[in-house]
C-alpha positions in Angstrom: 114.0 94.5 90.2 111.5 95.3 92.9 108.7 92.7 92.5 105.8 94.3 94.2 102.5 96.0 93.4 100.2 98.2 95.5 96.5 97.5 95.2 94.1 100.3 96.3 91.6 98.9 98.8 89.0 101.3 97.4 89.1 99.3 94.2 90.2 95.8 95.3 88.8 94.0 98.3 91.1 92.3 100.8 89.1 89.1 100.6 89.5 89.0 96.8 93.2 89.8 97.0 93.7 86.9 99.5 91.7 84.6 97.2 93.9 85.6 94.3 97.0 84.9 96.3 95.7 81.4 97.1 94.6 80.8 93.5 98.0 81.9 92.1 100.0 79.9 94.7 100.9 77.1 92.2 102.3 79.8 89.8 104.1 82.1 92.2 104.4 82.8 96.0 102.8 86.1 96.7 102.9 87.8 100.1 100.6 90.7 101.1 100.8 93.4 103.7 98.3 96.1 104.4 99.8 99.6 104.3 97.1 102.3 104.9 94.5 102.1 102.2 96.6 99.8 100.1 97.7 96.2 100.0 101.4 95.7 99.0 101.8 92.4 97.3 105.4 91.0 96.9 106.0 88.3 94.3 108.6 85.6 94.9 109.5 84.6 91.3 112.1 85.5 88.6 112.0 88.9 86.9 110.6 87.5 83.6 107.7 85.7 85.2 107.0 88.7 87.4 106.3 90.9 84.4 103.6 88.5 83.2 102.2 87.3 86.5 101.6 90.7 88.1 99.3 91.9 85.3 97.4 88.6 85.3 97.1 88.7 89.0 95.7 92.2 89.0 93.2 91.3 86.2 92.1 88.2 88.1 91.5 90.0 91.4 89.7 92.8 89.6 87.5 90.3 87.9 86.7 88.7 91.3 85.8 92.1 92.7 83.6 93.0 89.7 81.9 89.6 89.8 80.9 90.3 93.4 79.5 93.7 92.5 77.4 92.2 89.8 76.0 89.5 92.0 75.3 91.9 94.8 73.9 94.3 92.2 
């Protein structure tokens, strides 16, 4: 199973993606690489964990992005 996601940089900020990677580091190793207007995030974990972690990671990073928009209003 390919364990990667692509995050659109028009929706997710690079800073928040990197913060998410750091915050999730005790759960799973995540490696990111910029590819055009997307960040490709690769997860180093077993298939079962990946299915759960990828969704939680996306939700977490999106919440960080939304929190910044609310604060900056």
